[in-house]
N, C-alpha and C positions, 0 to 999 in steps of 0.2 A: 654629874658626870659629863664631861664634854664628849660632843658628838666624835670627835676625830682622836678618841682616845688609843683606840687599838691600833690604827694604823701608825702612829708614830711610836708606839711602844715595840710595837713589832720592828720598825725599822733601828729602833736601839738595840733590840736583841740581836739582828741580822748582824749589824756592825760591829755588836759586840764577840759573835761568833767567830767572825773572818775579820781580824784584825789586818788593816795593811800597814805591813812593815816592812822595811827592806829585805829582810830575812824571809818572809813568805814571800816576796816577791823572786827573789833569787832560786826559792825551792821551786816555786811553780814554773819555771823555765827550764827545769832538770827534768823533764817528763819523758819517760821512755815508754811508748805506747806497745802494749802486748796484744790486745784484741779489739776489733771495731764489731759492732753489730746494730741492729737496729728494732725498735720496737714500734708495731704498727697503729696500735691506738692508746693512748694519743701517740702521733708521731714523735719519734725522737731516735737521736743516734745515743748508743753505748759505747764510751771508752773505757776498757780496761789498761791500767798503766802504773806504772810502776814510780813513784815520785822519788826526791831525792833522799830520803830517810831509808829507801829499800822496801818500804810497805807496799802491796799491791792496793790499789784504789780505783775506784770506778765513778766516772762522771757521766751523768745522763743530760744530752744536750737537746733540747726539745727543737723541732723542726716547724718554721713559723711559715703561713702562706705557701705551702707546697701545691701546687696546681697538678691534678692527675696527667693531664694532656700535655702542659707547658713545658718550657725548657728548665733545666735545675740550675743552669748558671747562677742566676741572681741567688737563689736559694744557698749555694755552696758559698758564693762570696761573701754573703751575710754570715753564714754559719764560721766561716773561716775568720772572719772578724771578730765574730763575739767571742770566739774560744781560740784564740790564736796562741797562746801559750800551750795548751794542749793538744791542738791539732797541727803544730808547725812540723812536726815530724812524721805526720802521717802522709802518705802520698796523695796528690788530689786524685788520681786514677780511682784508688781504693774508695775513697768519698764519695765520688760520683756515681760508682759503681751501687755502693749501699743506697745512695738516695734513689737513684733509678730503681733500685729493688724494691725499695720503700714505694714509689710511684706506682711500680705494677702490681705489687698487692692491694694498694688502694684502688686500684681499676676493677678487682675481684679474682684477680689470679691466685694460685696456691704459689707458697714460696717455692716448690720445684718447678713450676712453670715459669715464674718469674726468673730463677737463677738459671734456666738454660736460655731464656729469651737475651738476658744480660749480657750471658758468656758469648752467646752470638755475635753481639754488638762490640765487645771487648776482646776477642781474640784476634790475632793476626794469623791469617793464612799464607803461608809464603807462596803459594800459586794462586793469590788472588790478584789480579789485576787492579792497583789502586788509583789508575788513571780515570778509571770507569766510576768513581764514587763522587758524590757530592762533597762540597765543601765540610759539612758540618759531620759527615761520616770519616772522612779523610783526617779531621781534626782529632777524632777519637781515635783512631788508628796510630796517628803519631803519639798522641802523649800515650797509649800502650807501649808503644815501641820505644820512647824516651824513657819511662819508668823502668822499664824491662833492661837497657841498656846500663840505667844508673844503679841498678840491683845489680847486676853482674860484673860492672867495671871495676877493675883491680885499682887501686891508688896506692901512692907511695906510702910505705908502712903495712900494707897488706901483705901476708904470706903469698908467694908466688909472683909479686910483682919484680916485674925486671923493665930498667928503662932501656928505650931505644929498641926494642925487641924485632928483629929482623928475621923474616921468613921467606924461604924458598919454595917457589910454587913450582910443581912439574908444567912446563911448557911443551912437551912434546905430541901432547894430543892437541891439535887444533880443532876448534869448533868453527863452521860457517855461520855467521850471522845472516845472512842470505840478503841484506841490504847494501853490504859493503864488498862484494865479491871481485876478486882481482880479475874477475873476465870480461867484466864490463869497463869499458874505458869511458872516462866521461868526458874528455875532448875529443873523441874521434865520431 
């Protein structure tokens, strides 16, 4: 029996199970994500989605080269590239939060501790001064605000959508800003 018999046979079985036809490719592009979770050992994301036929399916996506203390940007880029058909409708912020939670769990924290730490990083406090943040933290906050805006945005065809909506604001109560008070004359 040849030495490489099993790998070649295995390759034939794998390609027979997953035929690459145009119907399969169009079916994969119609993925509706339902749930996203993670597995800590071995590290992987799990996506529960609804396929084109309406069946609920589950996809386990292994996470390779996750460093406990490093940045997750390269891991996310590689993950989105490998599973682009399944992850194209999943918000980037949600993916990043899941990978960061997995990173925190690998550091030895419990899931509850990891969730509270990650929620601190990925929530936007309206009273927080964003000018005092460093570039990395500011980019996170902007991603969260952008995904929140896209989630709440009304588009044409949505119920409650109104083209060119104009709102009158009450201007009777003026608030002094302090830096542009009319008492100070700049030229005098």
